[in-house]
C-alpha positions in Angstrom: 77.6 8.4 -61.3 79.6 5.2 -60.5 82.9 5.6 -62.6 86.3 5.3 -61.9 88.4 7.0 -64.9 86.5 9.6 -66.8 87.2 12.0 -70.0 85.8 15.2 -69.4 85.8 17.3 -72.8 85.2 21.3 -72.6 83.7 23.1 -75.5 85.2 26.3 -77.1 81.9 27.8 -75.9 83.1 27.2 -72.2 86.7 28.2 -72.7 85.8 31.6 -74.6 82.5 32.5 -74.3 82.8 36.1 -75.7 85.2 34.8 -78.5 88.0 37.0 -77.5 90.5 34.9 -75.4 90.5 32.5 -72.2 87.9 33.2 -69.8 87.3 31.6 -66.2 83.6 32.4 -66.1 82.9 28.6 -66.4 86.0 26.8 -65.7 86.5 27.6 -62.1 83.1 25.2 -61.6 84.7 22.4 -63.7 87.9 22.5 -61.8 86.1 22.1 -59.1 84.2 19.3 -60.0 87.7 17.6 -61.2 89.3 18.5 -57.8 86.3 16.8 -56.4 86.5 13.7 -58.3 90.5 13.4 -57.3 89.7 13.7 -54.1 87.3 10.6 -54.2 89.7 8.8 -55.8 88.9 9.2 -59.4 90.9 9.8 -62.7 90.6 12.6 -64.9 91.7 13.1 -68.1 90.6 16.6 -69.8 90.2 16.9 -73.8 89.9 21.0 -74.1 88.8 22.7 -77.3 89.6 26.7 -77.6 93.3 27.3 -78.4 91.8 28.8 -82.0 89.2 30.9 -80.0 91.9 31.7 -77.1 94.4 33.2 -79.8 92.0 34.5 -81.7 92.0 38.2 -80.9 95.8 38.1 -81.4 95.8 37.3 -85.1 94.4 39.6 -87.7 92.2 38.1 -89.9 89.2 40.1 -90.5 86.7 37.4 -91.2 84.4 35.4 -89.1 85.9 32.5 -91.2 89.6 32.4 -91.3 92.1 30.9 -93.5 93.2 27.5 -92.2 97.0 28.7 -91.7 95.1 31.7 -89.8 93.6 29.3 -87.7 96.4 27.3 -87.4 98.3 30.7 -86.0 95.6 31.0 -83.8 96.0 27.6 -82.5 99.7 28.0 -81.7 99.6 31.4 -79.8 96.2 30.1 -78.2 97.5 27.1 -77.1 99.7 28.8 -74.6 97.2 30.8 -73.1 94.6 28.1 -72.9 97.2 25.7 -70.8 98.3 28.6 -68.5 94.3 29.3 -68.0 93.8 25.6 -67.0 96.5 25.4 -64.7 95.4 28.5 -62.4 92.7 26.3 -61.4 94.6 23.5 -60.0 97.4 22.8 -57.5 98.0 19.5 -59.3 100.4 20.0 -62.2 98.8 19.7 -65.7 100.2 18.3 -69.0 99.6 19.0 -72.5 99.2 16.3 -75.2 98.7 17.7 -78.8 97.4 14.6 -81.3 96.4 14.0 -84.4 94.5 10.8 -86.3 97.5 10.3 -87.6 98.7 9.9 -84.1 95.8 7.3 -83.1 96.1 5.3 -86.6 99.9 4.4 -86.1 100.2 1.2 -83.9 103.7 2.5 -82.3 102.0 6.2 -81.6 99.0 5.1 -80.2 100.9 3.1 -77.6 103.1 5.9 -77.0 100.0 7.8 -76.1 98.3 5.2 -74.0 101.3 4.7 -71.9 101.9 8.3 -71.5 98.1 8.9 -70.3 99.1 5.8 -67.8 102.1 7.2 -66.6 100.5 10.5 -66.0 97.2 9.3 -64.0 99.6 7.4 -61.9 101.6 10.5 -61.3 98.6 12.2 -60.3 99.0 14.7 -63.2 96.1 16.1 -65.3 96.2 15.4 -68.7 94.7 18.0 -71.2 94.8 16.9 -74.8 93.8 18.8 -77.6 94.2 18.0 -81.3 97.0 19.3 -82.6 95.6 22.3 -85.0 98.9 23.6 -85.9 100.5 21.0 -88.0 97.2 18.5 -88.9 96.1 18.8 -92.5 92.6 18.0 -93.6 93.5 14.2 -94.0 94.8 14.0 -90.5 92.4 16.0 -88.5 90.0 14.0 -86.3 87.6 16.9 -87.2 86.2 17.9 -84.0 87.3 17.5 -80.2 84.1 15.8 -79.6 85.0 12.8 -81.4 88.7 13.3 -80.2 87.2 13.1 -76.7 85.9 9.6 -77.8 89.0 8.4 -79.1 90.9 9.4 -76.0 88.3 7.8 -73.7 89.1 4.4 -75.9 92.8 4.9 -75.6 93.1 5.4 -72.0 90.6 3.0 -71.2 87.9 5.2 -69.5 84.6 4.4 -68.3 82.7 7.3 -68.5 82.5 10.4 -71.0 81.3 13.6 -70.1 80.7 16.1 -72.9 80.4 19.6 -71.5 78.5 22.3 -74.0 76.3 25.4 -73.4 73.3 23.2 -74.0 71.2 21.1 -71.8 71.6 18.0 -73.7 69.8 16.1 -76.6 66.2 17.8 -77.4 63.8 16.4 -79.9 63.8 20.1 -81.6 66.1 22.8 -81.2 65.4 24.4 -77.8 66.8 28.1 -79.0 64.0 27.8 -81.7 61.2 26.2 -79.7 61.4 27.1 -75.8 58.7 23.8 -75.8 61.2 21.5 -76.7 61.7 17.9 -74.6 64.9 16.8 -73.8 65.9 13.1 -73.8 67.0 12.1 -70.4 68.4 8.9 -71.8 69.0 7.2 -75.2 69.3 3.4 -75.3 70.3 3.1 -78.6 71.7 5.6 -81.2 69.8 5.2 -84.5 68.9 7.6 -87.6 65.9 9.2 -85.5 68.5 10.5 -82.9 70.8 11.9 -85.6 67.8 13.6 -87.2 67.2 15.8 -83.7 71.0 17.1 -84.2 71.1 20.6 -85.4 74.0 23.1 -86.6 76.2 25.0 -84.5 75.5 28.6 -84.1 78.9 29.7 -82.6 81.4 30.5 -85.4 84.2 29.5 -82.9 83.2 26.1 -82.4 84.2 23.2 -84.9 81.4 20.9 -83.7 77.8 20.6 -83.1 75.0 18.1 -81.5 75.6 15.7 -84.3 79.7 15.4 -83.6 78.5 14.7 -80.0 76.0 12.2 -80.7 78.7 10.8 -83.2 81.4 11.0 -79.8 78.7 9.3 -77.9 78.1 6.4 -80.5 82.1 5.5 -80.4 81.9 5.8 -77.1 79.1 3.5 -76.1 79.7 0.9 -78.6 83.1 0.3 -76.4 80.9 0.1 -73.2 81.9 3.7 -72.0 78.7 5.6 -70.5 78.5 9.0 -72.2 76.9 12.2 -71.0 76.0 15.6 -72.8 75.6 18.3 -69.9 75.5 21.8 -69.9 78.9 23.2 -68.5 78.0 26.6 -68.2 75.8 26.0 -65.0 77.7 24.9 -61.8 74.6 23.1 -60.2 75.2 20.2 -62.9 78.3 19.1 -61.4 76.8 18.9 -57.8 74.3 16.8 -59.4 76.9 14.4 -61.0 78.5 13.9 -58.0 75.3 13.1 -56.1 74.6 10.4 -58.7 71.7 11.8 -60.7 71.9 12.8 -64.4 71.4 16.6 -65.4 71.7 16.0 -69.2 71.5 13.3 -71.4 72.5 10.1 -71.0 73.7 7.5 -73.7 73.7 4.4 -72.2 76.5 1.7 -72.6 76.0 -1.3 -75.0 78.2 -3.4 -73.2 80.4 -3.7 -70.1 83.7 -1.7 -70.8 85.9 -4.3 -69.5 84.0 -7.1 -71.2 84.2 -5.0 -74.6 87.9 -4.5 -74.1 88.5 -8.4 -73.2 86.1 -9.3 -76.4 88.2 -7.1 -78.7 91.7 -8.8 -77.6 90.3 -12.1 -77.8 88.0 -12.2 -80.8 88.5 -9.3 -82.9 92.3 -8.8 -83.6 94.2 -11.2 -85.5 97.3 -12.7 -83.7 100.3 -11.9 -85.6 103.0 -14.2 -83.5 103.8 -16.0 -80.3 106.3 -16.1 -77.2 106.7 -19.0 -75.1 107.1 -18.4 -71.4 108.6 -20.0 -68.5 106.9 -21.7 -65.6 107.5 -18.6 -63.3 106.1 -16.2 -65.6 103.0 -18.6 -66.3 102.2 -18.4 -63.0 102.5 -14.7 -62.4 100.0 -14.4 -65.2 97.9 -16.7 -64.2 97.8 -16.3 -60.4 99.1 -12.9 -59.8 97.2 -10.8 -62.3 100.9 -9.6 -63.5 102.0 -8.3 -66.6 104.3 -10.0 -69.3 108.1 -9.3 -68.6 111.5 -9.9 -71.0 113.1 -12.3 -68.7 110.0 -14.7 -68.5 110.3 -15.3 -72.3 112.3 -18.1 -73.4 111.6 -18.4 -77.5 109.3 -16.0 -80.0 108.2 -16.7 -83.4 106.4 -15.1 -86.0 107.1 -11.5 -87.3 105.0 -8.6 -85.7 105.1 -4.7 -84.7 104.7 -3.4 -81.9 101.1 -2.7 -81.2 100.4 -5.9 -82.7 98.5 -8.8 -80.8 100.8 -12.1 -80.0 99.8 -15.1 -78.3 101.7 -16.2 -75.1 102.4 -19.7 -74.8 103.2 -22.1 -71.8 106.6 -23.6 -73.0 105.9 -26.8 -70.7 102.6 -27.8 -71.9 103.0 -25.8 -75.3 99.0 -24.6 -74.8 97.9 -20.7 -75.4 97.0 -19.3 -72.1 96.6 -15.6 -72.9 97.4 -12.9 -75.7 97.5 -9.2 -75.8 99.0 -6.1 -77.5 103.3 -6.4 -77.7 104.7 -3.2 -76.9 107.5 -4.1 -79.2 108.5 -5.4 -82.5 109.3 -9.3 -83.0 113.0 -7.9 -84.0 113.7 -5.4 -80.6 112.0 -8.3 -78.4 114.3 -11.1 -79.7 117.4 -8.9 -78.4 115.8 -8.5 -74.9 114.1 -11.8 -74.3 115.6 -13.4 -71.0 116.5 -10.4 -69.6 115.7 -8.1 -66.8 113.7 -5.2 -67.5 116.5 -2.8 -66.4 118.8 -4.1 -69.1 116.4 -2.9 -71.8 117.9 0.7 -72.3 121.6 -0.8 -72.4 120.4 -3.3 -74.8 118.5 -1.4 -77.2 119.8 2.1 -76.4 116.0 2.8 -75.2 113.2 1.6 -73.2 109.6 2.3 -74.2 108.4 0.1 -72.0 109.7 -2.2 -69.1 106.9 -4.9 -69.7 106.1 -6.6 -73.3 102.5 -6.9 -72.7 100.9 -4.7 -69.9 98.2 -6.4 -67.7 95.4 -4.3 -69.0 96.5 -5.0 -72.6 96.0 -8.9 -72.0 93.4 -11.2 -71.8 93.7 -15.1 -70.5 92.0 -17.3 -72.8 89.6 -18.5 -70.0 88.5 -14.9 -69.3 87.2 -13.6 -72.2 83.8 -11.9 -72.8 80.8 -14.5 -72.7 
């Protein structure tokens, strides 16, 4: 598989196959695969289910379908056990990110999540993401970790999403009912016929099923992310992945991930303001592929919030040369333009980012999708 940054979603059936606490039965092979990815210079983000299952035996409930507060209590205690279980398989440090749908909808929190993931990966730390079940309401919940994994893949700008389950892939019929059911090795387009093949989960500790996995694949592939559903209970599938073969169902990305990002920046978002930059900053952006720093900005116009798109204008020619996502609001940016990045904290009292627009969140006007 030719990927550089992969999001791996691990389901509850792999974390807690007996539904009674955490287990290493299947995680050792997954951790070995992650280590091999690291050794090959690839970046990995884990999205791990299992906090409710891990804490299930520690909270009295007396029902196969506990109440929401009971599940939240299970998640609270289970999260600690799940993280400790993961960490024991790695020499590298792991980090924990608990997020809700509200975090992903809020522009500033979205940027914070992206920046955190970016820094963790740069420091060779394994991010482990889970939905914040202990505080999420029905309105804020992503609903399942399959769709959460797809959103994390978008936020982190991954080029591959692996959804690990206890089933080999997408079948035309339920293989547990019909042993002769045929598995689809590749799906080029997700339509109603693909969704019609999705059954419901039989695992009472799981929140998803094949339908949510297909939903996640649709989100990811529409944004240029190659997606696979594979059986994480079989250690041989990871060797096959590393050898470049497909051991499950491959959902083909609808476009190149980089091109999808540039198209989104250039054609989908509406500009909310402008910054004019000096010739040194123009040269850095156009010739060196640099991020935009506050020292290169001479003037701002418009009112915008952090996380909104703004245009970058050459102050000499008065031409728009690029546009991108601002890490700062116009109000805060107005206080730091012309200063070095090291002065931001002293001026604002905090420094969420040393750059105004990161290069990964910027598109030059002559490099958009074609």
